C-alpha positions, -999 to 999 in steps of 0.1 A, spaced: -745 -64 449 -730 -95 459 -732 -121 431 -749 -92 406 -719 -84 384 -687 -101 368 -660 -81 353 -640 -100 328 -604 -93 316 -597 -101 287 -566 -100 266 -576 -110 229 -605 -83 216 -601 -93 176 -635 -76 158 -646 -59 190 -638 -26 181 -619 -2 152 -587 -15 140 -560 8 153 -526 -13 145 -508 -40 150 -513 -41 192 -550 -42 198 -568 -28 229 -571 -54 261 -608 -62 268 -629 -54 297 -661 -66 298 -688 -57 323 -712 -89 326 -748 -92 345 -748 -124 357 -780 -116 387 -805 -128 356 -812 -162 346 -784 -155 317 -747 -142 317 -760 -103 298 -732 -84 286 -741 -48 296 -706 -28 285 -677 -34 263 -641 -16 273 -616 -14 255 -582 -4 277 -551 8 259 -516 1 272 -508 38 283 -521 68 305 -541 90 275 -534 129 280 -541 141 241 -575 129 221 -585 132 189 -612 115 168 -613 106 135 -641 89 116 -639 49 116 -638 46 77 -605 68 82 -587 38 98 -566 17 76 -536 4 96 -515 -26 92 -527 -52 107 -494 -68 115 -460 -55 107 -435 -74 80 -412 -98 95 -385 -78 109 -394 -44 116 -381 -16 142 -420 -3 149 -401 30 159 -387 37 128 -410 14 106 -382 0 83 -365 -30 86 -344 -34 116 -307 -45 114 -310 -71 139 -341 -94 123 -341 -128 128 -358 -153 108 -367 -187 119 -329 -208 116 -311 -183 120 -311 -175 157 -282 -177 177 -259 -163 203 -231 -141 196 -195 -131 222 -172 -107 225 -158 -105 255 -182 -96 279 -209 -90 255 -230 -117 243 -251 -106 217 -286 -130 215 -306 -133 181 -337 -146 189 -371 -153 180 -408 -157 196 -435 -176 178 -470 -196 194 -454 -209 216 -416 -207 220 -386 -194 226 -358 -201 209 -327 -203 219 -346 -217 253 -314 -219 269 -292 -190 275 -254 -194 292 -241 -162 306 -212 -155 329 -214 -130 358 -206 -94 345 -218 -98 315 -236 -74 291 -263 -91 278 -285 -80 244 -309 -97 238 -328 -91 198 -360 -101 195 -385 -106 164 -417 -117 161 -427 -146 139 -463 -138 142 -483 -133 112 -521 -138 128 -534 -102 137 -533 -95 178 -510 -124 191 -490 -99 206 -459 -115 229 -443 -98 259 -404 -107 267 -394 -107 305 -361 -122 325 -372 -126 357 -353 -103 382 -340 -84 360 -366 -56 353 -370 -65 313 -395 -64 296 -410 -64 255 -438 -60 238 -440 -78 206 -470 -73 178 -469 -89 150 -440 -89 126 -421 -66 150 -382 -67 156 -370 -56 197 -342 -50 218 -335 -55 260 -304 -56 272 -291 -57 312 -259 -66 330 -256 -103 346 -249 -89 377 -257 -120 399 -254 -156 390 -282 -178 390 -310 -192 371 -338 -166 358 -370 -179 337 -381 -159 306 -409 -160 292 -440 -143 274 -460 -119 292 -491 -120 270 -514 -147 267 -509 -158 233 -525 -198 225 -540 -228 246 -498 -234 250 -490 -203 265 -476 -218 293 -445 -236 275 -435 -202 256 -402 -199 281 -369 -205 284 -339 -201 310 -309 -174 313 -279 -190 338 -260 -167 350 -224 -184 360 -193 -172 382 -166 -177 355 -144 -183 389 -162 -210 403 -163 -246 391 -199 -264 389 -203 -303 398 -229 -312 373 -262 -331 388 -277 -363 374 -313 -359 371 -332 -394 373 -357 -400 347 -383 -432 340 -376 -457 314 -402 -469 297 -401 -505 278 -397 -513 242 -436 -520 242 -445 -489 258 -426 -467 239 -440 -487 205 -473 -479 221 -466 -437 223 -452 -442 186 -482 -455 172 -508 -437 194 -486 -402 182 -487 -413 145 -526 -419 145 -528 -388 166 -508 -366 138 -527 -381 110 -559 -376 121 -551 -343 126 -535 -339 91 -566 -346 77 -585 -318 93 -558 -293 81 -563 -302 45 -599 -301 46 -594 -271 57 -568 -263 34 -598 -275 4 -622 -254 18 -597 -223 19 -586 -226 -17 -617 -233 -31 -638 -202 -14 -613 -182 -32 -599 -166 5 -566 -151 -10 -593 -124 -24 -594 -111 10 -565 -94 33 -570 -104 69 -578 -142 59 -550 -142 35 -527 -133 66 -541 -159 88 -536 -185 64 -501 -175 54 -497 -177 87 -508 -210 91 -489 -221 64 -458 -206 81 -465 -231 111 -469 -263 87 -442 -253 68 -415 -259 98 -430 -300 99 -405 -312 70 -373 -306 90 -388 -322 122 -405 -352 105 -365 -359 91 -358 -362 127 -384 -381 139 -379 -405 107 -339 -407 114 -345 -414 152 -368 -439 142 -347 -457 118 -317 -461 145 -338 -477 165 -343 -447 190 -379 -443 197 -376 -421 229 -365 -397 205 -389 -402 174 -414 -396 201 -401 -363 211 -400 -353 173 -437 -364 166 -448 -347 193 -429 -315 183 -445 -319 149 -486 -323 166 -477 -285 181 -466 -273 151 -501 -290 132 -521 -279 163 -516 -239 160 -517 -249 123 -548 -259 127 -560 -234 153 -553 -207 127 -569 -225 95 -596 -229 113 -604 -195 123 -597 -179 88 -625 -208 76 -647 -190 102 -639 -158 89 -639 -167 53 -677 -182 54 -692 -151 75 -675 -130 42 -693 -152 17 -724 -158 36 -759 -137 27 -765 -111 55 -785 -115 84 -820 -101 88 -822 -83 120 -839 -109 135 -809 -142 127 -790 -112 142 -804 -112 171 -804 -148 173 -773 -156 165 -763 -132 200 -790 -151 221 -771 -185 212 -744 -173 220 -755 -161 255 -772 -187 265 -738 -211 253 -757 -232 226 -726 -231 212 -708 -253 240 -730 -281 227 -732 -271 191 -709 -264 165 -723 -253 128 -716 -275 101 -703 -307 125 -712 -330 154 -699 -323 185 -709 -329 219 -744 -324 203 -763 -323 170 -751 -303 140 -781 -277 138 -779 -276 102 -809 -291 84 -834 -290 116 -855 -259 109 -861 -289 73 -863 -321 98 -885 -308 125 -903 -277 113 -898 -240 125 -923 -243 153 -909 -273 169 -872 -262 172 -894 -226 184 -910 -250 211 -882 -270 217 -859 -237 222 -883 -225 245 -893 -253 268 -870 -283 258 -882 -311 283 -918 -308 268 -900 -327 240 -882 -352 259 -908 -382 254 -907 -376 219 -891 -411 200 -870 -382 182 -858 -368 212 -852 -393 234 -828 -409 205 -810 -382 205 -805 -380 245 -793 -416 243 -766 -408 212 -754 -378 228 -758 -393 267 -770 -355 271 -801 -338 277 -806 -298 262 -808 -279 293 -831 -251 294 -818 -221 293 -848 -199 300 -849 -179 267 -881 -162 264 -904 -157 233 -887 -132 211 -853 -154 215 -870 -182 207 -881 -168 178 -848 -149 167 -829 -184 177 -855 -200 148 -843 -170 124 -806 -179 128 -807 -217 121 -828 -207 90 -795 -180 84 -777 -211 91 -795 -235 64 -794 -208 38 -757 -208 41 -751 -243 49 -729 -252 19 -699 -225 36 -697 -243 71 
């Protein structure tokens, strides 16, 4: 029926199905959109292969690796002789044989430019430096029928003959982060019997004042982002994250990204000292990218640790959390901090269970109260009626009571 169903084709499926190894299944979801709220009716794991042999295994017996050790050949489960770490990327030419030792990590393929001659045989050894679960990268070269899948820590190899001259983009084929589209580079195939004229590219020059303003802005942004990172690190250390292997792996991934910053910062400071504000801004923007990746993984680690440490939910609180998420409440409310809506922590203590129940059930019934008016004026937003049932509203109250009981963790 038109307008009744929505099919979501999702890549990441962390925590949705039993763990089966570094490569998680992809996730198709059938969602009922015919009612007042979206309702998830079915979760379907999608493997990459077509299965013909099926074996049933008790879930408690599944204990696969969450990620490979860096530089692992997944076929042999041994260290690959072609493993490449950050800083070891290189291109080696031996006659018509070109060997590339490359790395992949959100959201960068290094090297970003590979130049070969027409007729060369090209071998690219790719090492994923990821440590976060399910952050699989793909590698493809446009038009050359080349593709590889790289789960976290895996080293894989592709080979091809460069038969046609031209510029061939290569890129990650698996969604991996908000900066996924930046994960690309270019293979340039030149005819050795031709000479190529360079093409001058006009660039827009900024004034010194404009560059100084840009530099000041990115420095302030980096400082604010680092404040968030340090707060997350403090939380993780205080709560003993290292006791939980999955969370420790996320922290290792975050610290790996953060550890790349000092080298780039030195380049930024050197450019600033030399009076090259343009380069200083570029390097500081690179620092921001590393910080964003660090913060992203760190916040995920913090959220998972909080759930590990929190008291168990009652059945009603668990239903309430599901209703809260189905209703899209987390679009405005972030537990533990003010977002585009108020933090829900402490709301029960401030207004009482009955008031919160009535407001969740029918928000407009409270719009004229001084308390609600002040919130609407401050956030410039009214809470929409999410058409919660009485049972859902009661369950959400139980969920909010669970939040209050674990407020020190959020």
